[in-house]
C-alpha positions in Angstrom: 96.3 131.3 38.6 99.8 131.3 40.0 99.0 134.6 41.1 95.8 133.6 42.8 97.9 130.9 44.2 100.6 133.1 45.7 98.2 135.3 47.1 96.5 132.7 49.2 99.6 131.3 50.3 100.8 134.6 51.4 97.4 135.3 53.1 97.6 131.8 55.0 101.1 132.4 56.2 100.4 135.7 57.7 97.6 134.6 59.1 99.4 131.4 60.9 102.1 133.6 62.0 99.6 136.3 63.8 97.5 133.7 65.4 100.5 131.7 66.4 100.6 132.1 70.4 103.9 133.3 71.5 105.8 130.9 73.9 109.1 130.9 75.3 111.1 128.4 74.0 111.8 125.5 76.5 115.6 123.8 76.6 115.2 120.0 77.6 118.3 117.9 78.8 118.1 114.4 80.3 118.7 113.9 83.9 119.9 110.7 85.8 120.6 110.4 89.4 119.7 109.0 93.0 117.6 109.8 95.7 117.5 108.7 99.6 114.8 109.7 102.1 113.4 109.0 105.6 109.7 108.8 106.1 108.4 111.7 108.1 105.4 111.5 110.7 102.1 113.3 110.3 102.7 116.6 111.9 106.3 116.8 111.6 107.9 119.1 109.3 106.0 119.6 105.7 104.1 116.9 107.0 100.4 117.5 107.4 99.0 116.6 110.7 96.2 114.6 109.2 96.6 110.8 111.2 97.6 108.2 108.3 99.3 110.8 106.2 102.6 109.4 104.4 105.6 111.9 103.4 109.1 111.4 102.8 112.2 114.1 103.0 115.3 113.5 101.6 118.1 114.2 99.2 118.5 113.8 95.2 121.9 114.0 93.0 122.8 113.5 89.8 121.4 115.5 87.2 119.2 117.3 89.5 120.5 118.1 93.2 119.3 119.6 96.1 116.8 118.4 99.1 113.2 117.0 98.5 110.0 116.6 100.0 106.7 114.1 99.2 103.4 114.5 100.6 101.2 111.7 99.6 97.8 112.9 98.7 95.8 109.6 97.6 96.2 106.0 97.6 94.3 103.5 96.2 94.8 99.0 97.5 95.5 97.2 94.3 93.3 94.1 95.6 90.4 96.2 95.0 90.3 95.8 91.5 92.0 92.5 91.4 95.6 93.2 91.7 98.4 92.3 94.3 96.9 92.3 98.3 100.2 94.4 99.4 100.5 97.0 96.3 99.2 100.5 96.8 98.7 102.7 94.2 99.4 106.4 95.0 99.5 110.0 94.0 101.4 113.2 95.5 103.1 116.0 95.6 106.9 116.6 95.3 109.0 119.6 95.4 112.9 119.8 94.9 114.7 122.3 97.0 117.4 122.8 94.6 121.0 123.8 95.3 120.0 127.2 93.4 117.2 128.2 95.9 114.5 127.5 93.3 112.1 124.9 93.9 110.5 122.6 91.2 107.2 121.1 91.6 105.8 117.9 90.2 103.1 115.5 90.6 103.9 111.9 91.9 101.9 108.7 91.2 103.2 105.3 91.3 103.2 102.3 93.0 104.5 100.7 96.2 105.0 97.0 97.7 104.1 97.7 101.6 104.7 94.7 104.3 104.8 91.7 103.9 105.2 92.4 100.4 108.8 93.0 99.3 109.1 96.8 99.5 109.9 97.7 96.1 108.5 100.8 94.2 108.3 102.9 91.2 106.5 106.2 90.4 106.9 108.7 87.7 106.9 112.8 88.5 105.6 115.1 86.3 107.0 118.7 86.8 104.4 121.2 86.6 106.4 124.3 87.5 108.1 125.7 90.2 110.1 128.9 91.6 112.6 131.3 90.0 113.9 129.7 86.7 112.1 126.8 87.3 108.6 128.7 87.2 108.0 126.8 84.0 109.6 123.7 84.1 108.1 120.4 82.6 109.1 117.2 82.0 109.1 113.6 83.8 111.4 111.3 85.8 110.9 108.0 86.7 112.2 106.6 89.6 112.0 103.1 91.0 113.4 102.0 94.3 113.1 100.2 97.7 111.0 101.0 100.4 112.5 99.7 103.7 109.3 99.8 106.5 111.6 98.4 109.2 114.0 101.4 109.2 111.1 103.8 107.2 113.7 105.0 104.5 113.3 104.7 100.5 116.4 105.1 97.9 116.9 104.4 94.3 117.3 106.1 91.1 115.9 108.3 88.5 115.8 108.9 84.9 114.1 111.4 82.7 113.9 114.9 81.3 113.7 118.3 83.2 112.6 121.3 80.5 113.2 125.0 81.6 112.2 128.1 79.9 
């Protein structure tokens, strides 16, 4: 019986080892920093020319360093589901142009308090690849900040994890 158990154990180990996909191991690091940006009018820079499109461009520093751009791809008023009338839920795409020349790509989801609200916002960027060394990047950063509609600026801080192959 002992020999049968050893045979089954070895067989299961070999089957498991041969069936397991080979993935590049990722290295994850905590990242903390700050950002600031300006609103970009539709049709300028990276912002699509579709009227009503909301885009920003600016810089990020700290654990992630470079320039970035954000393009809102969807929005939904929280008041439509019983929320605060000035709050808007949004989704979008963020691209960070790192100092190394690589790009880091992510999907941005969050909420923003529009005028006449107080201007706060919070979002979560989920990384899903990029270029160069960032081609297999994953992770998330949480952003919190202020939106100043009169000056057409945003600023704040972020914290999270960036994983690279």
